[in-house]
C-alpha positions as CSV (number, residue, x, y, z in Angstrom):
1,M,4.8,10.0,14.4
2,I,1.4,9.6,12.8
3,L,-1.8,11.7,12.7
4,Y,-5.1,9.9,12.4
5,E,-8.4,11.1,11.0
6,K,-11.5,9.0,11.2
7,H,-14.4,9.9,8.9
8,T,-17.8,8.4,8.4
9,K,-16.7,5.4,6.4
10,Y,-13.0,5.9,5.7
11,S,-9.9,7.0,7.6
12,I,-6.7,8.7,6.9
13,I,-3.2,8.0,8.4
14,K,-0.7,10.8,7.9
15,L,3.0,10.1,8.5
16,N,4.0,13.0,10.7
17,N,7.7,13.5,10.8
18,P,8.2,16.1,8.1
19,G,11.6,17.2,9.5
20,K,12.9,13.8,8.5
21,R,10.7,13.6,5.4
22,N,8.5,11.0,7.2
23,A,11.3,8.5,7.1
24,L,10.7,5.0,8.4
25,S,11.9,4.5,12.0
26,L,11.3,1.8,14.6
27,E,8.8,4.1,16.4
28,L,6.9,5.0,13.2
29,I,6.7,1.4,12.1
30,R,5.4,0.5,15.6
31,Q,2.7,3.1,15.6
32,L,1.6,2.2,12.0
33,K,1.3,-1.4,12.9
34,E,-0.8,-0.6,16.0
35,K,-3.1,1.7,14.1
36,L,-3.6,-0.9,11.3
37,V,-4.8,-3.4,13.9
38,E,-7.2,-0.9,15.3
39,I,-8.6,0.0,11.8
40,K,-8.8,-3.6,10.8
41,N,-11.1,-4.3,13.7
42,D,-13.3,-1.3,13.2
43,D,-16.2,-2.4,11.1
44,S,-17.3,1.2,10.5
45,I,-14.2,1.9,8.4
46,K,-14.4,0.6,4.8
47,T,-11.3,2.2,3.2
48,L,-7.9,3.5,4.4
49,I,-5.8,6.4,3.0
50,I,-2.1,6.8,3.8
51,T,-0.3,10.1,3.1
52,G,2.5,12.3,4.4
53,V,2.7,15.6,6.2
54,G,4.9,18.2,4.6
55,K,6.7,17.9,1.2
56,S,7.4,14.2,1.3
57,F,5.4,11.0,1.4
58,C,8.1,8.8,2.9
59,A,11.9,9.0,2.3
60,G,12.7,5.4,3.2
61,V,14.7,4.6,6.3
62,D,15.6,7.3,8.8
63,L,19.3,8.3,8.4
64,K,20.1,7.9,12.1
65,Y,18.4,4.5,12.1
66,L,20.4,3.6,9.0
67,N,23.7,4.6,10.7
68,D,22.8,2.5,13.7
69,L,22.4,-0.6,11.5
70,R,26.1,-0.6,10.8
71,N,26.8,-1.8,14.4
72,N,24.0,-4.4,14.5
73,S,24.7,-8.1,14.7
74,A,23.4,-10.5,12.1
75,M,20.6,-11.5,14.5
76,E,19.7,-7.9,15.2
77,N,19.6,-7.1,11.5
78,Q,17.4,-10.1,10.8
79,L,14.9,-9.1,13.5
80,D,14.9,-5.5,12.2
81,T,14.2,-6.7,8.7
82,K,11.4,-8.9,9.8
83,N,9.8,-6.0,11.6
84,L,9.7,-3.9,8.4
85,A,8.6,-6.9,6.4
86,A,5.7,-7.5,8.9
87,L,4.5,-3.9,8.3
88,F,4.5,-4.3,4.5
89,L,2.7,-7.7,4.7
90,M,0.1,-6.2,7.1
91,L,-0.7,-3.6,4.4
92,Y,-0.5,-5.9,1.5
93,N,-2.9,-8.4,3.1
94,F,-5.0,-5.7,4.7
95,P,-8.7,-6.7,4.3
96,K,-9.9,-3.2,3.4
97,P,-9.0,-1.2,0.3
98,T,-5.9,1.0,0.9
99,I,-4.9,4.1,-1.0
100,A,-1.5,5.7,-1.0
101,A,-1.9,9.5,-1.5
102,V,1.7,10.2,-2.6
103,N,2.1,13.9,-2.0
104,G,5.9,14.0,-2.5
105,A,9.0,11.9,-2.6
106,A,8.5,8.1,-2.0
107,I,12.0,6.7,-2.0
108,A,13.3,3.2,-1.2
109,G,11.1,2.0,1.7
110,G,8.8,4.8,0.9
111,S,8.1,3.4,-2.6
112,G,7.8,0.0,-0.9
113,L,5.1,1.5,1.5
114,A,3.2,2.9,-1.5
115,S,3.5,-0.3,-3.5
116,V,1.8,-2.5,-0.9
117,C,-1.4,-0.3,-1.1
118,D,-4.1,-1.2,-3.5
119,F,-4.2,2.2,-5.2
120,I,-1.4,4.8,-5.7
121,V,-2.5,8.4,-6.3
122,A,0.5,10.4,-7.3
123,D,0.8,14.2,-7.1
124,N,1.5,15.5,-10.7
125,T,4.2,17.9,-9.6
126,Y,5.8,16.6,-6.4
127,A,5.5,12.8,-6.4
128,K,8.8,11.0,-7.0
129,F,9.5,7.3,-6.8
130,G,12.7,5.2,-6.8
131,Y,14.6,2.4,-5.2
132,S,18.0,3.9,-4.3
133,E,19.3,1.0,-2.2
134,V,22.0,0.0,-4.7
135,K,23.5,3.5,-4.5
136,I,24.6,2.8,-0.9
137,G,25.6,-0.8,-1.2
138,F,22.2,-2.2,0.0
139,I,19.8,-4.6,-1.7
140,P,16.1,-3.7,-2.2
141,A,15.1,-7.1,-1.1
142,I,11.7,-7.0,0.6
143,V,10.4,-4.1,-1.5
144,S,11.3,-5.9,-4.7
145,I,8.7,-8.6,-4.1
146,F,5.8,-6.1,-4.1
147,L,7.3,-4.1,-7.0
148,I,7.6,-7.1,-9.3
149,N,4.0,-8.1,-8.4
150,R,2.9,-4.5,-9.3
151,I,4.7,-3.8,-12.6
152,G,6.3,-7.1,-13.7
153,E,9.9,-8.3,-13.7
154,G,11.3,-6.4,-16.7
155,R,10.3,-2.9,-15.5
156,A,11.2,-3.8,-11.9
157,R,14.7,-4.8,-13.0
158,Q,15.1,-1.3,-14.5
159,L,14.1,0.5,-11.3
160,L,15.9,-1.8,-8.8
161,I,19.2,-2.1,-10.6
162,S,19.5,1.5,-11.8
163,G,18.4,3.2,-8.7
164,D,16.8,5.9,-10.9
165,I,14.2,8.3,-9.5
166,I,11.1,8.7,-11.7
167,D,8.4,11.3,-11.7
168,A,4.7,10.8,-11.4
169,K,4.0,10.6,-15.1
170,E,6.5,7.9,-15.6
171,A,5.2,6.0,-12.6
172,K,1.8,6.1,-14.2
173,D,3.1,5.1,-17.6
174,I,4.8,1.9,-16.2
175,G,1.8,0.9,-14.1
176,F,3.2,1.8,-10.7
177,A,0.8,4.7,-10.0
178,N,-2.9,4.3,-10.7
179,Y,-3.9,7.9,-10.8
180,L,-2.3,11.4,-11.2
181,S,-3.7,14.4,-9.5
182,D,-2.9,18.0,-8.7
183,D,-4.2,17.3,-5.2
184,S,-3.4,13.7,-4.3
185,L,-5.2,13.7,-0.9
186,K,-8.4,15.3,-2.3
187,F,-8.5,12.8,-5.2
188,S,-7.9,9.9,-2.7
189,V,-10.8,11.0,-0.5
190,E,-13.1,11.1,-3.6
191,L,-11.8,7.6,-4.5
192,A,-12.3,6.3,-1.0
193,E,-15.9,7.6,-0.9
194,K,-16.6,5.9,-4.2
195,L,-15.2,2.6,-2.9
196,C,-17.3,2.9,0.2
197,E,-20.4,2.5,-2.0
198,N,-19.3,-1.1,-2.7
199,S,-19.9,-4.1,-0.6
200,S,-17.2,-4.3,2.1
201,L,-17.5,-8.1,2.1
202,S,-17.1,-8.3,-1.6
203,M,-14.1,-6.0,-1.7
204,N,-12.4,-7.8,1.2
205,D,-13.0,-11.2,-0.4
206,T,-11.8,-10.0,-3.8
207,K,-8.5,-8.8,-2.3
208,Q,-8.0,-12.1,-0.6
209,M,-8.9,-13.9,-3.9
210,I,-6.3,-11.9,-5.8
211,N,-3.6,-12.7,-3.3
212,D,-4.5,-16.4,-3.2
213,I,-4.8,-17.1,-7.0
214,S,-1.5,-15.4,-7.8
215,N,0.3,-18.4,-6.2
216,M,-1.8,-21.1,-7.9
217,N,-1.7,-22.8,-11.3
218,V,-4.7,-22.1,-13.6
219,E,-6.6,-25.3,-12.8
220,D,-6.4,-24.9,-9.1
221,A,-7.2,-21.2,-9.4
222,V,-10.4,-21.9,-11.4
223,E,-11.5,-24.6,-8.9
224,Y,-10.9,-22.2,-6.1
225,C,-12.8,-19.4,-7.8
226,V,-15.7,-21.7,-8.5
227,Q,-16.0,-22.3,-4.7
228,L,-15.7,-18.6,-4.0
229,N,-18.5,-17.8,-6.5
230,T,-20.7,-20.4,-4.9
231,L,-20.1,-19.1,-1.4
232,S,-20.6,-15.4,-2.4
233,R,-24.0,-16.2,-3.9
234,S,-25.3,-17.2,-0.4
235,T,-24.3,-13.9,1.3
236,E,-26.7,-11.2,2.4
237,D,-24.6,-8.6,0.5
238,F,-25.2,-10.5,-2.7
239,R,-29.0,-10.8,-2.3
240,N,-29.3,-7.2,-1.3
241,G,-27.1,-6.1,-4.2
242,I,-29.1,-8.0,-6.8
243,E,-32.4,-6.7,-5.4
244,K,-31.0,-3.1,-5.5
245,F,-29.7,-3.6,-9.1
246,L,-32.9,-5.1,-10.4
247,N,-35.1,-2.4,-8.8
248,K,-32.9,0.3,-10.3
249,K,-33.3,-1.3,-13.7
């Protein structure tokens, strides 16, 4: 269900079920989670790119899988929802920078998958985004959390309640996509290589800091960041970085 490419300092995961538009299924989710654990523990990898094979990035939940949900018990549906939520949280809390190279449609859970990555690079022509859950009597519950964090409540309401599909330009205009490109994967590789020039420790700690302070009041956040600053100044990465900067100057 996935193809994996490991390069010198970054890696690429390609969702590989183009016949079903790379839709999320139990097997795809399982394989993604296993690969994320592997990449997390590989110190040689500094950045991760996720993209899709074929014309779609990820079309949400697989239709057969969706049909099977109608016969699930409440307990089965809860376990299933927790499984998908765990994948999104793994990516949202992933210690290394993540890039979604959105080569085509990213609908419902597919938009959710893109939204939990740090950067979204959208194909100018083919990328589409939308939360279509309300059109089939479903609620975009889990994905709404990450969408609101990404673009704010007002714009999230518009997308979640209308179920409208938007193109790459509009996604960039509302702050959902970070970059537009005629070749989303090529651009993402260039971005990954640029990020790999940064300190891994600093990027990882910065990601953790952003997640932590978003749930704090201002006073607690300032005190927390004072402690982070103090600790960061004692690291080897900081000392080496300062020496490199000063010598360059």
